[in-house]
N, C-alpha and C positions, 0 to 999 in steps of 0.2 A: 518641413522642406517644401511645403506647398501642396497643390492639388495634382501635380503631375502634368505631363504634356499630353496633347491629344493623341489618339490612337494612330500609330504609324510614324510618330515623331519622337524626338528626344529633346530635353531642355539643354540649352547652351548658354553659358554666361558670356555676356557681351564684353569685349575688351575695348577700353576707351583710350584716347590719347593721354588722359590724366593718369591712367594705370601705368603706362610706359614711362611717363615723365617722373612719376613717384619713385620708380626703381632706378632711374638714372640713365638707363640705356635699354634697348630691346634685348641685348644679350643678358643683362642682369635681370630683366623682367621675367624671362622664362626659366632661369636657372636658380638653383639654390646657391647661397654663398658656399664657396669651396670648402672641402674638408668637413662636411656636415654630418657624416655618418661613419660607422665602422671604426671607432677609435681603437679597437683591439688590433686592427690590422695596420695601424700607424700610417694610414694614407695621408701623405702631405703633398700639397701642390702650391708652389709659389705663385701667387696671384694677387692682384691689387684689391680684389673683393674678399680675400680670405679674412675671416674673423676667428678669434679664439672660440672654441666650442667646449662646453662641459656637458657631461652625460651621467646618467644613472641607468645602466643597461645590464640585462641578463643575456648571456650568450649560450647557444647550444650548437655543438658540432656532433651530430648523431653518428657519423661514421658510415652512413648509408645515404644514397641519394634522397633528397627531400623534395616532395612534390607540392608542398603547401605548408602554411602555418596559420594559426588562428589565436585569438584572445578576445575577451570582452574587456573593454577599457572604459572606466567611468570618465565622464566628460566634464571638464572644468573650463573656466575662462581666466587663465593666469594673466597677471599684470605684466606688461612689457615696460621695462625700466628706461630704455634708451631707444631713440629712433633708429631703425634699421635692424634691431634685434628681433628674435623670434623665440617661441617656446613650442616644442613639438612632443607629442606622445604617439609612438608608432611601432610598427613591426617592420624590420628589414629582412628580406629574403635574399640570400647572397650566393653567388657562384663566381668562379673564375679566380684570377690572380690580381692582387692589389697593385702589382707593378705596372699594370696598364690595361689588362683585359678583364678586370673585375666588373661584374654587372649586378645590379640590384633592382628589385622592385620593392617599393616602400608604400605603406598606407597607414593612415591613422587620422588624428586631428591636430590642428595647429592654430596658434594665434600669431599672425605675421602681418602687422599693419602696412609695411612697405609693399607687400604683394597685393593685399586685398583692399587697402584703403580704409580699414576699420580695425577695431580692437576686439572683434568677435571671434568665436571659435568656428573653424571651417573644417569640413571633411576634405582630405586631400589624398592624392596619389603622386608618386614621383618615381622616376627611373633613370638609370644611367647604364651605358654599355661599355664604358672605358674609364672607370674609377673617377667619374666627375670631371674628366678633362675637357672633352669637346661635345659630349652627348648628354641628353637628359633634360627634363623640365618638369614643372608642376602641372598636374591636372591635364587639361586639353590644350595647353598653350603651344604645343608642337606635336608633330606626328609621333605616335607611340600608343597611348591608350585610346580606345574607342568607346564612346558613351553608348550603351545599349539599353540601360534601364530608364524608363520614362518618368519614374517617381523620385529616384535618388540621384542627385547631380553632384559629381565630384567638383569640389571648390565651393559648394554652397554652405551657408551658415547652418550650424547644428543648434537646434533649440527644441526643448528647454535644456538647461545644463544643471549639473549637480550643485547642491548647496550644502554647506557644512551643517552637520546634525540634521539634515533634511533628506529629501528624496535623492537617490543616486541614479542618474541617467547614464546609460551605457551605449557605446558604439561597438558592435560585434564586427570585428575585422577578420576576414579570411583572404589570404593571398595564395594563388596557385602559380607555380613556376616549375618547369621541368628540370629535374636534376640539380637543384640547389645543394650547396654543401654546408651552409651555416644559416642560422636564424638568430636575430637579436630582437628583443622586446625592451622598450623603456622610453625614457624621457631625455630630451636634449634641449639645450638653450645656447644662444650666442651671447657672448660677454665681451663688449667693447672695452671694458675697463677704463671708462672715461675718467680723467684726472687721477688715474692710478687706483681707483676704487673698484671693487667688485660690483657688477650690475645688480640692480634690484629686480631684474626679470625673474619671474617665478616659474617653477616647474610643477606640473600637476595642479594640486589644489592650493599650493604654497605651504602646505603642512609637511612636516617630516614623517617618515614611515611609522614611527612609534605612536602617532596620533590615531592610527587604525581606521577601521571602517567608519564611514560617514564624515571623516575629516581629512583623510589622506587620499591621494590618488592611488589607483590600483589597476593591475592587469590580472584577470582571473581565467581559470581554465585554459592555461597555455597548452598548446599541442602542436605537433608536426604531423604531416601527412606523408605516408610512405607510398611505394609504387602500387600497393594493393588497395589504395584509397582508404587506409585505416588511420584514424587519429590516435596518437599516443604521444607520450613524452617521458621516456625512461629517465629517471633522475640522474643516472650516470652520464647522460648525454649533455647535462648542463655543465659547461666547461669553465665559464668565467662570470664573475660579477665585476663590472667595469664602472667604477665611481671615481670621478676626478677629484672631488673635494667633498668629503663627508660632512664638513661644517656648513656647506652651502646647499647641497642636495645629497640624498642618500637613497638606498634601496634595501629592502628586507624581504628575502625569499622565504616562502612558507609552503607547506603541503598538507592539505586536509581533505579527507574523503567526503566532501560535501559540495555545496553550491560553489565553492571557490576552487577546489581541486589544487593543482599546482598553481601558485599565484604569488604575487608580491605587492607590497605597498612601496611607494616611491615618491620622490619630490622634495620640495624645500622652497624657502623664500628667497634664496640668493643672499644678497647683502644682509648681514646681521652682526651682532657683536663678535661672534666667532668666525665670521666670514667678512672681514672689513674691505 
């Protein structure tokens, strides 16, 4: 991510006219396409920029206020099948009511050519305070997040990335939020279904979970942070696996007392003979 900014300053990504034109409007430039998160909560918003979304997500509702969440995510560069689509691997930290007062803080990595103007993998953050209706944006594109680290810039390209049967590079993501009620970890893609066919946009490494370490995407050492600043993840708090179409993308939850801890492999290629 470069050499970092001079002492007393922070790096900022310059926004150009081309960036805004690529998105179609200033409104679309700063916002995610609607209905991009929390499929378990069934948040639906009628909007001209709404796209179908598919996910492979693990959900936790601990039953106590959550003050943070974390995971180590191996980093890939999934192929984007159709212009305007995206592939995301992230943590959602959630509080509130999906009927209108839901708020989230989200962080992870994404490939989103319409937003960034390239097909590379970018570190990102996102937020909304009203279930994606009128608030929220990526990175530093509107008031919300404040850049304080002079070496790691939100929105920047992540490099190097993992390779199949090669070195696995990770992004360790930790989010803090006071009194959240739910955490989700996983992958999400947009699927325009052009000509009635499923998108070729990939999730994770493009491999299914059964391909395992070195070939599939993973989230490892999942944990939540309680009010005493203690990391844990009791298995009984894992309430749902949310997978829209297992023939396109999938998720396999595991628990081992080692380097991986509570973890899962996830992902898939999108369009394939079983996912036409």
